[in-house]
NUROLUM-675061 format. One record per residue (C-alpha): residue number from 1; z negated, y negated, x negated. Coordinates in nm, 2 decimals. Layout:
  lummi      zz      yy      xx
    NUM       Z       Y       X
...
//
This chain:
  lummi      zz      yy      xx
      1    7.30    1.23   -3.28
      2    7.45    1.28   -2.93
      3    7.60    0.98   -2.75
      4    7.41    0.97   -2.42
      5    7.57    0.89   -2.09
      6    7.44    0.61   -1.88
      7    7.27    0.86   -1.65
      8    7.11    1.04   -1.95
      9    6.98    0.71   -2.09
     10    6.83    0.62   -1.76
     11    6.66    0.96   -1.73
     12    6.52    0.93   -2.08
     13    6.39    0.58   -2.02
     14    6.23    0.69   -1.69
     15    6.06    0.98   -1.87
     16    5.94    0.75   -2.14
     17    5.79    0.50   -1.90
     18    5.62    0.77   -1.68
     19    5.48    0.96   -1.98
     20    5.32    0.65   -2.12
     21    5.18    0.53   -1.79
     22    5.09    0.84   -1.61
     23    5.04    1.11   -1.88
     24    4.92    0.93   -2.20
     25    4.73    1.12   -2.47
     26    4.41    1.01   -2.31
     27    4.50    1.23   -2.01
     28    4.51    1.54   -2.24
     29    4.18    1.43   -2.38
     30    4.03    1.41   -2.03
     31    4.16    1.75   -1.95
     32    3.99    1.89   -2.27
     33    3.66    1.71   -2.21
     34    3.64    1.83   -1.85
     35    3.59    2.18   -1.98
     36    3.79    2.34   -1.69
     37    4.04    2.62   -1.72
     38    4.32    2.40   -1.58
     39    4.62    2.40   -1.81
     40    4.78    2.09   -1.65
     41    4.72    1.82   -1.39
     42    4.86    1.95   -1.06
     43    4.91    1.59   -0.94
     44    5.12    1.51   -1.24
     45    5.33    1.82   -1.19
     46    5.38    1.72   -0.82
     47    5.51    1.38   -0.94
     48    5.75    1.55   -1.18
     49    5.88    1.74   -0.88
     50    5.92    1.43   -0.67
     51    6.11    1.26   -0.95
     52    6.35    1.55   -0.97
     53    6.25    1.66   -1.32
     54    6.16    2.01   -1.22
     55    6.51    2.06   -1.09
     56    6.71    1.92   -1.37
     57    6.87    2.26   -1.46
     58    6.86    2.39   -1.10
     59    7.20    2.38   -0.92
     60    7.24    2.13   -0.64
     61    7.29    2.42   -0.40
     62    6.92    2.50   -0.45
     63    6.79    2.14   -0.43
     64    6.82    2.07   -0.80
     65    7.04    1.82   -0.98
     66    7.22    2.05   -1.22
     67    7.19    1.78   -1.48
     68    7.19    2.02   -1.78
     69    6.98    2.12   -2.07
     70    7.03    1.81   -2.28
     71    6.90    1.61   -1.98
     72    6.59    1.82   -1.96
     73    6.55    1.81   -2.34
     74    6.53    1.43   -2.32
     75    6.25    1.46   -2.07
     76    6.06    1.72   -2.28
     77    6.10    1.50   -2.59
     78    5.93    1.21   -2.41
     79    5.65    1.42   -2.26
     80    5.61    1.57   -2.61
     81    5.54    1.22   -2.75
     82    5.22    1.18   -2.53
     83    5.12    1.55   -2.55
     84    5.16    1.57   -2.17
     85    5.04    1.91   -2.03
     86    5.27    2.04   -1.76
     87    5.47    2.35   -1.65
     88    5.79    2.17   -1.73
     89    5.88    2.42   -2.01
     90    5.75    2.73   -1.85
     91    5.88    2.66   -1.50
     92    6.15    2.40   -1.49
     93    6.33    2.53   -1.80
     94    6.24    2.90   -1.87
     95    6.18    3.05   -1.53
     96    6.45    2.84   -1.36
     97    6.70    2.96   -1.63
     98    6.60    3.32   -1.58
     99    6.66    3.30   -1.20
    100    6.99    3.11   -1.24
    101    7.12    3.35   -1.51
    102    7.01    3.68   -1.35
    103    6.89    3.62   -1.00
    104    7.05    3.75   -0.68
    105    7.14    3.51   -0.41
    106    6.82    3.60   -0.22
    107    6.60    3.56   -0.53
    108    6.75    3.22   -0.61
    109    6.71    3.11   -0.25
    110    6.35    3.22   -0.25
    111    6.24    3.05   -0.57
    112    6.48    2.79   -0.71
    113    6.42    2.53   -0.43
    114    6.04    2.57   -0.47
    115    6.07    2.52   -0.84
    116    6.30    2.22   -0.81
    117    6.06    2.04   -0.58
    118    5.76    2.12   -0.80
    119    5.61    2.33   -0.52
    120    5.59    2.65   -0.73
    121    5.49    2.73   -1.08
    122    5.67    3.02   -1.25
    123    5.66    3.16   -1.60
    124    5.80    3.43   -1.83
    125    5.57    3.71   -1.95
    126    5.73    3.87   -2.25
    127    5.50    3.88   -2.56
    128    5.24    4.15   -2.60
    129    5.10    4.07   -2.95
    130    4.99    3.77   -3.15
    131    5.34    3.71   -3.30
    132    5.65    3.65   -3.10
    133    5.87    3.96   -3.09
    134    6.06    3.99   -2.76
    135    6.20    4.33   -2.83
    136    5.86    4.48   -2.89
    137    5.79    4.56   -2.53
    138    5.56    4.84   -2.44
    139    5.46    4.75   -2.09
    140    5.62    5.02   -1.87
    141    5.79    5.02   -1.53
    142    5.81    5.37   -1.38
    143    5.96    5.47   -1.05
    144    5.72    5.48   -0.77
    145    5.84    5.57   -0.42
    146    6.12    5.33   -0.34
    147    6.01    5.08   -0.61
    148    5.84    5.05   -0.94
    149    5.49    5.06   -1.09
    150    5.41    4.83   -1.38
    151    5.14    4.91   -1.64
    152    5.06    4.72   -1.95
    153    4.95    4.38   -2.08
    154    5.12    4.06   -2.17
    155    4.96    3.78   -2.37
    156    5.00    3.41   -2.44
    157    5.17    3.37   -2.10
    158    5.23    2.99   -2.06
    159    5.06    2.86   -1.74
    160    5.00    3.22   -1.65
    161    4.69    3.16   -1.45
    162    4.85    2.90   -1.23
    163    5.18    3.08   -1.18
    164    5.30    3.17   -0.84
    165    5.57    3.39   -0.99
    166    5.57    3.60   -1.30
    167    5.90    3.71   -1.46
    168    5.79    4.02   -1.64
    169    5.98    4.20   -1.92
    170    5.91    4.57   -1.89
    171    6.04    4.89   -2.04
    172    6.23    5.13   -1.82
    173    6.38    5.32   -2.11
    174    6.40    5.34   -2.48
    175    6.11    5.26   -2.71
    176    5.93    4.95   -2.83
    177    6.17    4.75   -3.05
    178    6.48    4.86   -2.86
    179    6.68    4.60   -2.67
    180    6.82    4.87   -2.44
    181    6.60    4.98   -2.16
    182    6.44    4.64   -2.09
    183    6.42    4.53   -1.73
    184    6.30    4.20   -1.58
    185    6.09    4.20   -1.27
    186    5.98    3.92   -1.03
    187    5.61    3.97   -0.97
    188    5.39    3.75   -0.74
    189    5.11    3.60   -0.95
    190    4.85    3.73   -0.69
    191    5.00    4.08   -0.65
    192    4.74    4.36   -0.64
    193    4.67    4.50   -0.98
    194    4.75    4.17   -1.16
    195    4.45    4.06   -1.37
    196    4.47    3.72   -1.54
    197    4.24    3.62   -1.82
    198    4.22    3.27   -1.94
    199    4.30    3.20   -2.31
    200    4.17    2.88   -2.46
    201    4.42    2.74   -2.71
    202    4.35    2.50   -2.99
    203    4.56    2.23   -2.84
    204    4.34    2.21   -2.52
    205    4.61    2.36   -2.31
    206    4.59    2.71   -2.18
    207    4.77    3.04   -2.15
    208    4.68    3.37   -2.00
    209    4.65    3.73   -2.09
    210    4.78    3.93   -1.79
    211    4.71    4.29   -1.73
    212    4.93    4.50   -1.49
    213    4.74    4.80   -1.36
    214    4.97    5.00   -1.14
    215    5.13    4.69   -0.99
    216    5.38    4.80   -0.72
    217    5.70    4.61   -0.67
    218    6.01    4.69   -0.47
    219    6.37    4.74   -0.58
    220    6.43    4.38   -0.47
    221    6.20    4.26   -0.75
    222    6.45    4.36   -1.03
    223    6.61    4.06   -1.19
    224    6.96    4.16   -1.29
    225    7.02    4.53   -1.36
    226    6.78    4.80   -1.45
    227    6.77    4.87   -1.82
    228    7.00    4.57   -1.90
    229    6.74    4.29   -1.89
    230    6.80    4.20   -2.25
    231    7.13    4.04   -2.15
    232    6.93    3.79   -1.95
    233    6.61    3.77   -2.16
    234    6.78    3.67   -2.48
    235    6.97    3.37   -2.34
    236    6.66    3.27   -2.15
    237    6.46    3.27   -2.47
    238    6.74    3.07   -2.64
    239    6.67    2.80   -2.38
    240    6.30    2.83   -2.44
    241    6.35    2.78   -2.82
    242    6.57    2.48   -2.78
    243    6.35    2.32   -2.51
    244    6.03    2.37   -2.70
    245    6.21    2.23   -3.01
    246    6.29    1.91   -2.81
    247    5.93    1.87   -2.71
    248    5.82    1.93   -3.07
    249    6.07    1.66   -3.19
    250    5.90    1.42   -2.95
    251    5.56    1.50   -3.08
    252    5.66    1.46   -3.44
    253    5.84    1.13   -3.36
    254    5.53    0.99   -3.19
    255    5.32    1.09   -3.48
    256    5.56    0.91   -3.71
    257    5.56    0.59   -3.49
    258    5.18    0.58   -3.47
    259    5.14    0.63   -3.84
    260    5.41    0.37   -3.92
    261    5.23    0.11   -3.72
    262    4.91    0.20   -3.91
    263    5.08    0.16   -4.24
    264    5.20   -0.19   -4.14
    265    4.85   -0.31   -4.04
    266    4.59   -0.12   -4.26
    267    4.49   -0.32   -4.57
    268    4.33   -0.17   -4.88
    269    4.27   -0.35   -5.22
    270    4.39   -0.67   -5.05
    271    4.73   -0.52   -4.96
    272    4.89   -0.37   -4.66
    273    4.91    0.00   -4.75
    274    5.27    0.02   -4.63
    275    5.36   -0.17   -4.94
    276    5.25    0.12   -5.16
    277    5.56    0.29   -5.30
    278    5.41    0.65   -5.27
    279    5.35    0.61   -4.90
    280    5.69    0.45   -4.85
    281    5.86    0.75   -5.01
    282    5.66    0.99   -4.79
    283    5.75    0.79   -4.48
    284    6.12    0.79   -4.58
    285    6.13    1.17   -4.62
    286    5.95    1.20   -4.28
    287    6.21    0.98   -4.11
    288    6.51    1.17   -4.26
    289    6.35    1.50   -4.15
    290    6.31    1.37   -3.80
    291    6.68    1.27   -3.78
    292    6.79    1.61   -3.92
    293    6.58    1.78   -3.66
    294    6.72    1.56   -3.38
    295    7.07    1.67   -3.48
    296    6.97    2.04   -3.47
    297    6.80    2.01   -3.13
    298    7.08    1.82   -2.96
    299    7.34    2.06   -3.10
    300    7.15    2.35   -2.95
    301    7.11    2.18   -2.61
    302    7.47    2.07   -2.60
    303    7.59    2.42   -2.68
    304    7.38    2.55   -2.39
    305    7.54    2.30   -2.16
    306    7.88    2.40   -2.28
    307    7.82    2.77   -2.21
    308    7.87    2.85   -2.58
    309    7.68    3.11   -2.79
    310    7.37    2.91   -2.87
    311    7.16    3.18   -3.04
    312    7.19    3.06   -3.39
    313    7.16    2.69   -3.30
    314    6.85    2.75   -3.09
    315    6.68    2.94   -3.37
    316    6.78    2.67   -3.62
    317    6.64    2.40   -3.39
    318    6.31    2.58   -3.34
    319    6.27    2.66   -3.71
    320    6.34    2.30   -3.81
    321    6.12    2.15   -3.54
    322    5.83    2.38   -3.65
    323    5.87    2.26   -4.01
    324    5.90    1.89   -3.93
    325    5.61    1.90   -3.68
    326    5.39    2.07   -3.94
    327    5.47    1.80   -4.19
    328    5.43    1.53   -3.93
    329    5.08    1.64   -3.82
    330    4.96    1.67   -4.18
    331    5.10    1.33   -4.28
    332    4.95    1.17   -3.97
    333    4.60    1.28   -4.07
    334    4.64    1.21   -4.44
    335    4.79    0.87   -4.41
    336    4.52    0.76   -4.16
    337    4.26    0.85   -4.42
    338    3.90    0.90   -4.30
    339    3.96    0.79   -3.94
    340    4.23    1.05   -3.91
    341    3.96    1.32   -3.95
    342    3.76    1.20   -3.66
    343    3.78    1.33   -3.30
    344    3.80    0.98   -3.17
    345    4.15    0.94   -3.33
    346    4.45    1.11   -3.17
    347    4.57    1.26   -3.49
    348    4.36    1.57   -3.44
    349    4.52    1.63   -3.10
    350    4.86    1.60   -3.25
    351    4.77    1.85   -3.53
    352    4.63    2.10   -3.29
    353    4.93    2.08   -3.06
    354    5.15    2.12   -3.37
    355    4.98    2.45   -3.47
    356    5.02    2.60   -3.13
    357    5.38    2.49   -3.08
    358    5.47    2.62   -3.42
    359    5.36    2.97   -3.32
    360    5.48    2.96   -2.96
    361    5.80    3.16   -2.91
    362    5.82    3.24   -3.28
    363    5.74    3.04   -3.60
    364    5.98    2.91   -3.86
    365    5.99    3.24   -4.04
    366    6.09    3.44   -3.73
    367    6.37    3.19   -3.65
    368    6.49    3.16   -4.01
    369    6.53    3.54   -4.02
    370    6.70    3.55   -3.68
    371    6.94    3.27   -3.79
    372    7.02    3.45   -4.11
    373    7.10    3.77   -3.91
    374    7.31    3.60   -3.66
    375    7.51    3.41   -3.93
    376    7.55    3.73   -4.13
    377    7.37    3.62   -4.44
//
């Protein structure tokens, strides 16, 4: 477990207090019951911007704090505990990282300050099928006049309907499955030819399927170099994997804490059920799995902050977080018994979030395979 600095501890404590007070699980339930297509509460996102959370990985020169990935991971962990729906992952982590790693001075100046203050929502559009496979890109970008024309479809784009900026992975060369010939483009969310379709996810959050029908962009829209977008896309995805793993760790930890409280108070056959040895053993395994996951997540985030190769660690963190959150959501329902099966209890919301988060940006099998390849197994 990482030893936190005083500033990191203060940031974590502030995120914990805010999440419990301003974005409890009941807020997600209200979002679901409203039946709207909103994927998050804009007021809550605005507050995150005012508190500086949207700019944690944005350099100070662009109105951020440059506080690092471990710092943002601590916030994501706390918001994960209450299932808070926000663009923190899509915008403050993924999009901000893409702009910082590959953006020109003009691109950074145009977007990073707006992201850091919570004024803009930005997201990465990479996947084109049900399963995460970032190299399998078929959306094309062909030369058109002095710029490019984009044609194709992206799916499961986080916060895609609300995004002011889409960072689109397109193919300017090679074939689907190649890492060469990938180019990233900055596309305004309301650009002519962009058609966004709402996708209702099981966890009551939302994503979008986005069609690009001859979308015209200029040469200034290219992020990085033409045909060499993979050099930006892969490290951006590593940050997505590690950040999502941090959020999933928070969700699994909250499920454990809620269930542990229940085991200490629920009586059956005249005894507190927490005294039953079988449940004690299951809870003990759950706890050790959480601590192992925490070590994996923090190792990945610290590697990112150190500028080290974090590919293997990021996949390890996502694979372990997927497995432990799957276990946590199942155990939460089972140990609560009958009430755990009701909609009134929050366990169902935790399980639904678990299933979506497991699949998002690759499930445990995808990341085990990637980890094995990177480690030469």
